[in-house]
Every structure is written in C-alpha cells, then in structure tokens.
C-alpha atoms as one frame of an Amber mdcrd trajectory, in Angstrom:
protein
 -11.553 -12.127  12.643  -8.510 -10.209  11.422  -7.127  -6.845  12.481  -8.844
  -5.536   9.330 -11.726  -7.487   7.821 -13.302  -6.848   4.436 -16.520  -8.848
   4.644 -18.330  -9.696   1.381 -17.979  -6.137   0.087 -19.614  -5.018  -3.161
 -19.406  -1.576  -4.715 -20.837   0.058  -7.822 -20.257   3.301  -9.742 -23.444
   4.618 -11.321 -24.971   1.159 -11.332 -21.857  -0.575 -12.706 -20.495  -3.151
 -10.257 -16.728  -2.772  -9.808 -16.321  -5.022  -6.750 -18.429  -8.116  -6.182
 -18.474  -9.881  -2.793 -14.803  -9.323  -1.998 -13.546 -10.620   1.337 -10.124
 -10.164   2.911  -8.571 -10.700   6.331  -5.509  -8.686   7.309  -3.522  -9.476
  10.449  -1.225  -7.141  12.379   2.255  -6.973  10.914   1.212  -8.520   7.618
   2.065  -7.333   4.126  -0.931  -7.844   1.848  -0.543  -7.094  -1.857  -3.550
  -6.525  -4.107  -2.671  -7.635  -7.618  -4.684  -7.310 -10.809  -4.983  -5.660
 -14.221  -6.195  -2.108 -14.763  -9.868  -1.676 -13.914  -9.987  -4.706 -11.625
 -11.092  -2.684  -8.567  -7.792  -2.449  -6.675  -7.902   1.283  -5.908 -11.632
   1.136  -5.134 -10.919  -1.524  -2.522  -8.279   0.705  -0.926 -10.751   3.602
  -0.766 -13.294   1.371   0.966 -10.688   0.333   3.548  -9.794   4.001   4.075
 -13.461   4.866   4.620 -13.540   7.201   1.601 -16.288   5.098  -0.004 -19.147
   3.262   1.664 -19.811  -0.318   0.531 -22.952  -1.029  -1.468 -23.095  -4.380
   0.362 -20.961  -5.872   3.107 -18.703  -3.921   5.433 -15.125  -3.110   6.359
 -14.198  -3.719  10.002 -11.182  -2.216  11.755 -10.281  -3.717  15.119 -13.850
  -4.881  15.684 -15.552  -1.622  14.622 -17.209  -0.914  11.301 -15.262   1.709
   9.343 -18.530   3.447   8.446 -19.021   4.259  12.143 -15.565   5.814  12.580
 -14.834   9.490  12.038 -12.136  10.517   9.595  -9.998  11.618  12.543 -10.364
   8.228  14.259  -9.464   6.443  11.030  -6.449   8.668  10.453  -5.072   7.710
  13.858  -5.133   4.049  12.848  -4.593   4.019   9.075  -2.188   6.150   7.036
  -2.531   6.565   3.283   0.649   6.628   1.196  -0.245   7.695  -2.367   1.745
   7.223  -5.545   4.687   9.564  -6.040   3.283  13.012  -6.704   4.272  16.671
  -6.740   2.743  19.286  -4.484   1.702  22.661  -5.830   3.675  24.505  -3.133
   7.338  24.162  -2.182   6.869  22.953   1.385  10.020  21.867   3.188  10.371
  18.105   3.484  10.109  18.526   7.264   6.812  20.416   6.885   5.354  17.612
   4.747   6.322  15.022   7.359   4.874  17.098  10.221   1.520  17.168   8.399
   1.144  13.651   9.772   0.382  15.209  13.171  -2.789  16.963  11.936  -5.204
  14.142  13.028  -4.000  14.709  16.589  -4.562  18.479  16.578  -7.526  20.805
  17.203  -8.844  23.061  14.432  -6.420  25.899  15.168  -2.951  24.840  16.244
   0.770  25.287  15.974   3.218  22.433  15.663   5.090  21.782  18.891   8.710
  20.877  19.447   7.516  17.330  20.147   5.847  17.225  16.713   9.101  18.356
  15.127  11.071  15.744  17.061   8.696  12.984  15.957   8.989  14.117  12.336
  12.779  14.286  12.468  12.938  10.842  14.068  10.775   9.386  11.269  12.903
  11.095   8.612  16.035   9.709  10.239  14.586   6.184  10.059  13.965   6.682
   6.354  17.483   8.027   5.835  16.289  11.445   4.628  16.888  13.667   7.664
  19.601  15.513   5.736  16.854  16.649   3.327  14.595  18.228   5.953  15.151
  21.799   4.712  14.921  20.903   1.021  11.708  21.742  -0.898   9.532  18.659
  -1.421   9.233  19.654  -5.090  13.015  19.640  -5.565  13.889  16.077  -4.509
  13.728  12.804  -6.440  10.679  10.563  -6.711  12.259   7.998  -4.391  12.988
  10.650  -1.780   9.417  11.975  -2.008   8.053   8.486  -1.431  10.287   8.032
   1.627   9.020  11.412   2.832   5.420  10.192   2.568   6.242   7.055   4.557
   7.949   9.229   7.188   4.769  11.334   7.312   2.724   8.164   7.880   5.042
   7.127  10.732   4.710  10.595  12.268   0.928  10.225  12.032   1.215   7.434
  14.584  -0.769   4.925  12.512   0.271   1.282  12.452  -1.452   0.377   9.194
  -0.246   1.803   5.899  -2.426   1.704   2.804  -0.260   2.214  -0.276  -1.491
   2.717  -3.837   1.197   1.439  -6.225   4.021   2.736  -4.011   6.821   2.038
  -6.513   5.055   3.518  -9.537   7.397   5.958 -11.285  10.465   4.960  -9.251
  13.678   3.684 -10.816  14.717   0.101 -10.106  17.099   0.984  -7.275  14.498
   3.061  -5.446  11.889   0.340  -5.947  14.141  -2.190  -4.214  15.050   0.231
  -1.415  11.412   1.121  -0.762  10.252  -2.506  -0.663  13.127  -3.326   1.684
  11.972  -0.568   4.073   8.398  -1.893   3.952   9.586  -5.406   4.847  11.667
  -3.998   7.701   8.746  -2.014   9.139   6.452  -5.051   8.850   8.926  -7.010
  10.965   8.478  -4.303  13.622   4.694  -4.910  13.624   3.464  -2.356  11.083
   0.756  -3.560   8.691   0.870  -2.855   4.959  -1.848  -3.138   2.322  -0.586
  -2.215  -1.123  -1.780  -2.355  -4.698   0.767  -3.287  -7.326   1.190  -4.155
 -10.984   4.338  -6.200 -10.335   3.833  -9.890  -9.471   7.596 -10.231  -8.942
   7.378  -7.650  -6.153   4.595  -9.667  -4.522   6.909 -12.681  -4.470   9.816
 -10.624  -3.114   7.674  -9.286  -0.291   6.202 -12.708   0.511   3.276 -11.922
   2.827  -0.141 -12.558   1.320  -1.807 -11.632  -1.933  -5.349 -10.892  -3.109
  -5.770 -11.271  -6.862  -8.621  -9.298  -8.446 -10.050  -9.566 -11.933 -13.203
  -7.773 -13.043 -13.978  -6.894  -9.431 -13.933 -10.505  -8.264 -11.395 -12.463
  -6.240  -9.682 -15.061  -8.420  -7.125 -16.188  -5.840  -5.776 -15.243  -2.434
  -3.478 -16.643   0.196   0.238 -16.737   0.998   2.002 -15.109  -1.955   4.418
 -17.983  -2.497   1.451 -20.343  -2.847  -1.125 -18.179  -4.651   1.125 -16.553
  -7.268   1.467 -19.411  -9.741   1.784 -19.868 -13.476  -1.914 -20.767 -13.622
  -3.226 -17.863 -11.532  -1.099 -15.252 -13.353  -2.018 -16.604 -16.786  -5.699
 -16.372 -15.852  -5.302 -12.896 -14.323  -3.590 -11.276 -17.304  -4.715 -13.447
 -20.247  -1.040 -14.101 -20.888   0.936 -17.323 -20.772   3.239 -17.014 -17.747
   5.590 -19.241 -15.849   6.650 -18.816 -12.246  10.134 -20.276 -12.188  12.602
 -20.844  -9.386  16.152 -19.568  -9.812  19.219 -21.543  -8.731  19.323 -19.538
  -5.485  15.685 -20.423  -4.736  14.062 -17.092  -5.617  10.813 -17.246  -7.618
  10.457 -15.045 -10.698   7.655 -14.469 -13.217   8.525 -15.056 -16.864   6.127
 -14.418 -19.782   6.267 -17.209 -22.372   7.358 -14.830 -25.128  10.509 -14.083
 -23.112  11.058 -17.594 -21.802  11.149 -19.002 -25.331  14.001 -16.632 -26.215
  16.188 -17.049 -23.170  15.675 -20.691 -22.151
C-alpha cells in the first residue's frame, strides 16, 4: 500500500457520476501528475484526497488511515493545498500569507510567535522571495504569488503538496522555474500530486501519471512509459505524436503542427 492510496473511488454530483472506480497509489517523494481534458474529474479527485469530499464508493487512505476519519486539522498537518494563482481580497504582506501555514498548529485564539516568523522567512528564502516579505501579496507577479503559496505549504509543515494546475496563468519562464522547484523538493522527499493540462510538463517532471477521461482511468504508470502517442490521441480525440528530440527529451506534437514543421 502506498503513502496515499485511492482505492476504487467513485463520486457523483446530483446523481451524475464524475469519477468511476479510480485507484491510485502515491509513494513518498513521488511526483504524480493527473492529466485529462476539462470535465474529466481531475479537480474532484484532488478534493477527495484533501478530504473536502467524501467518496460515494471506495476510500482514500493516508498513511494507513482513512481520510474520512481524520479531522481537518490532522489532514492539514500532513497535506498542503496549493491552489491556482489567485488574488486575495486584502493586501496582506507576503510574510503574513506564508505564516498562515502555521494555523493548523495553533489553538483557536493565538498570536504568531518569533519561531513562526523564522519558519516563514526560511521557507521564503528557499523559494527565493524573502526580499518580497514586506510587499503586498496583491502587488507581486503571478509567479511570485505561486512561490509564496508553496512557501506557505512548507511553513505548514506538510510533506505532501496537492496542486491544482500550479502553472496556470504563469508565463513560460515562471512555469519552468516553478516545475524546477517542485522537482528539487521531490528529491528532498516531498510528495507532489498535481493536475495539469500540459502533457509536455508531465514528461519534463517524469514521475508518474494518471490519465483521466470521463471520470475513468485510461492509463497510468511511469510518465515516460504511459504518455504515448496512442494514449494522448485517445485522451484528447486528437492525433498526437510523442517524439524524441536529438538530445533525448520527449515532446508532444499534434499532427497538424508536425505536418508543417517536419
């Protein structure tokens, strides 16, 4: 059994099945990408792992315990959620946003301690954004906000990060930088489960992939084995080719582009 196990999970909204007998094993230090078209159930699966939804059938198990039996505070100490880039309504300092990661460890009424601040600053330093600690969260770039959210997750003390389309809305440079940080943290033993719309990113990250279509698993396994011309063509109803460049890197090329450049 894996560090996180999704065991034959099904889920329905108002009687409409959106996930059907989905299973997934996640080991410590792994990067697992969930790939699929819109409406395939990717975000629903994340919410089940986070304990926000309860499965209709099956169960999600975290370190041998069913997620449904864990309190939100217990879950937050193990799993951190990193949402898509977003703006807050209030102009909190970047440091304040990062220190919010300490809330699962605090009683109802509390003040942040110097230790909390030190942990937050250390996490910001790792992300290369310590110089922004006094800047308003609403006044920095999308890439810097996303690094702030990862720093908050590190400050939370969790070792599993659940990320919903983490590079959505980021420019190409920030996408590459963010994925590089994720790979680096995974090498330190952190676990990442992310949804994505970019099969090329799945190949860059290596790790493993779960491919969803219509709420069902169509393929899963090591990314470099499961992401193929056949599986992508089936997933997106689009003729695709997974080609290997001269330096050995695999890239995804739609036929309509391949015919023009090859």
